[in-house]
N, C-alpha and C positions, 0 to 999 in steps of 0.2 A: 360932216356928211356921213362919216362912218357910223355915228350913233343913229342918224336918221335911217340909214339903210337897215341897221339892226332892228330898229323899232318896226319898220315896215315889214321886214321878213318875219318877225315874230307875230305880227298881226294877221298874216296870211294863214289860212287853215292848212294844216298838214294833211295831205292825202296819203293814206297808207295803201299798200297793195291789196289788202283785203276789204277795202271800202266798198267795192262793187258787191262782194259776197255778203257783207253785212247788210247792204241795201236789200238784197234779195231775201235775206232772212227777216229783216225788219218789216217787210211788206206784209208779213203774216201776223206779226206780234206787236209792232210799233210803226204803223204806216206813216204817221206824221214825221217820224225821224227818217223813214225811207225816202220820203218826197222832199225833205229839207234841202238837199244839195242838188236836186235835179235841175233847178233853174240855171245853175252855173255849169254843171257837168251832167248833161242828159244821160249819157251812157245807155242808150237804148239797144245797142247791138247784142249784148250778152242776154238780156231777158228775151229778146226776139228769137235768138238762136235756140234758147232753151224751149221756147214755145213750139218752134218748128220741130225740134227733136222729139218732144213729148207727143206732138200730134202724129208724127210719123210712127212712133212706137205704138201709139194707141190704134192707129189704122192697121198696123201690121198684126198686132195681137188679136184684134177683134175682127179681122178679115173673115175667118171661118163663120163666125156668128152672123156677119152681114150677109154672107152667101146663103146661110140657112134661112134667113128672113126672106131673101129673094125667092128661094125655092118654095118656101111655105106659101108665099103670096101667089105663085104660079099654080100650085096644087089646089089652092082654095078659090081660084078664079073660075067660075062656071062658064065663062065665055071663051076659055081656051080649050080646044079639043085635046083629049088625052095624048094623042100622038105628038101634037105640037108642044104640049107641056113637057113631055119626055125629052124632046129635042132641046128645048130651052134649058131644062135642068142639066142635061148632059153638057151643054155649052158652058153653063156656069161652073160645073165641076172641072171642065178642061182649063179654066182660067186660074185654077189654084197655082200659086207660085211655090216651087220647091226651094227657091233661094231668093233672098231680098236683094241680091246683087245682079239680077238679070236686067238687061236693057229696059224691059217693060216696067219692072219694079222701080228702077232708078228714075225713069221718066215720071212715074206716078209720084215719087217723092218730090221731084222738082215741081210738078204741078201743085202738089199739096203745099209746098213752101211758098210758091207764088200766090196761091189762094189765101194763105195766112197773111201774107204781106198786104194783099188787097183788102182783106177784111179789117185788119188793124188800122191800115191807112185811111180807110173810109171813116171809121169811127173817130180817129184822131183828127181828120180833116173837118168833120162836122163839129167836133168840140172846139177846134182851133178857130174856125170861122166865127163861131158864137162868142168865143173869148175875145176876139178882135173887136167885134161889135159892142162888147161890154166895156171896152177900154183897155184890156190887157195887151201887153206889147211883147210877150215872149214868142220865140220862134216856133215853127212847126215841130222841130226836133224835140223840144221840151214836151209838147203835148203828146207826141208819139211815144216818148219815153214813159210818160205817165200812163198811157193806155197799155203799153207792153208790161209794165210793172203790175198794173191792176189785173191784167189777164193771166198773171201767174197763178191765180186762184184755180186755173184749169188743172194744175198739178194735183192738188188734193181731190178735185172733182173726178179726174180720170183714174186716180189711184183707188178711189172708192167704187167707181162704176165698172172698171175693167173686170175685177173678179166676179161681179154679179153677172156681167154680160157673158163671160166665159162659162159660168155655172149654168145659166139659163139658155145659152146658145141663142140669144136674141139681143138685138140692139135696143129693144123697147124697155129700157131701164130708166126710171125718172127720179129726179130729186125735186120735183115740182108738184103743184096741186093736181097735175095730170095723173099722178100715181093713185089718186083717190077715185078716178073714173074707170069704168069698165073698158076692157080692151076693144069692145065692139064700137066704141066712140072714137077710136084713134084717127079716123079720117074726117071727123067733124070739126067745125069752126070752134065750138066750145072747148074741145080738147086742146086745140092749138093755143087758144087764149090762156087756158089753165096751165099749159106747159110753160108759158112766159113768166108765170109767177114761180120762179125757180130759186132755190136757196143760194146756189153758187152764182147765178146771174145777179142777184141782189147784192151779194158780197162784192162782186166785181164793180158794180156801179157805185156802191158806197165808197170803195177805194178810189174810183175815178173821180168822184165828187171831192174827196179829200185832196187828191193830187191837183185838181184844177184850182183849188183855193190856195194851196201852199206853194206849188211850183209854178203855176201859170199866172196866178194873180187874179183869178176870177172871184167876184164876190160870192159869198156862201149861198145866198138866195138864188143867184143866177146859175151857179154850178148845179144846184139841185134841179133847176128847170132843164138844164142841158141833159143831165143823165135821165131824167124822166122822159124827155122827148126821145132820146136814143132807145130807151127801154120800150116805149110805146111803138116806135117805128119797127123795131126788131120783132116785137111780139106780134104785131099785125101782119107783117110780111111773112113771118114764120107760120102763122096760123093759116094763111092763104096758100103759101108755096112750100110748106113743109120744110125739108132740110136744105132747100136751095138758098134760103136767106135766114140766117139765125145768128143772134149775138151769143156766142159761146166760146 
């Protein structure tokens, strides 16, 4: 019995403390290795918390640029009388936060974290249901972990965009085909569809496809169909509703 126990214990994979950190690094350089252990140890909490922290940091740093966009839209709207425009702009300026630890700021962080949870859960739920229909039997937590890991691509995306946003003092910074279109088309359907063909969105969906195959057990062809459907829905909704619905 002692020999059998020894053999069994040796056959079990040894999980080191830095395995989670290695997974986070591998998602950028060796995604197949990153997803290899997700089916048995989903470990979605750490990447999710990282995404929340990154999103909060991005919102905090780019807040002034977002306000400048709002004021610019008010000034350029011919339907707003000058007096009313001045009042709206003054109201926007009064909302500037001197500290990120005010009750209002903390509430905003909580809402942002909840929104990120809803966003990732919706994507994971759509992928998980499709996986079940295709015969895969992994739990929802595995699919959710795959989505969270794939969406870590938001880190290099925001690291690239944040300095540009701060330099230009506008949120209208694109890594998609929308960058090739004039600013006058920003409210058009064509602009919204072009914005869906985005470098980082494609990167996320490629990783999602790999994760669905390796960790969830979806066939490669069906995994591609899943991500294409998710991309299509996200692009169409984003084109019609702007920032209200967006895969990002």
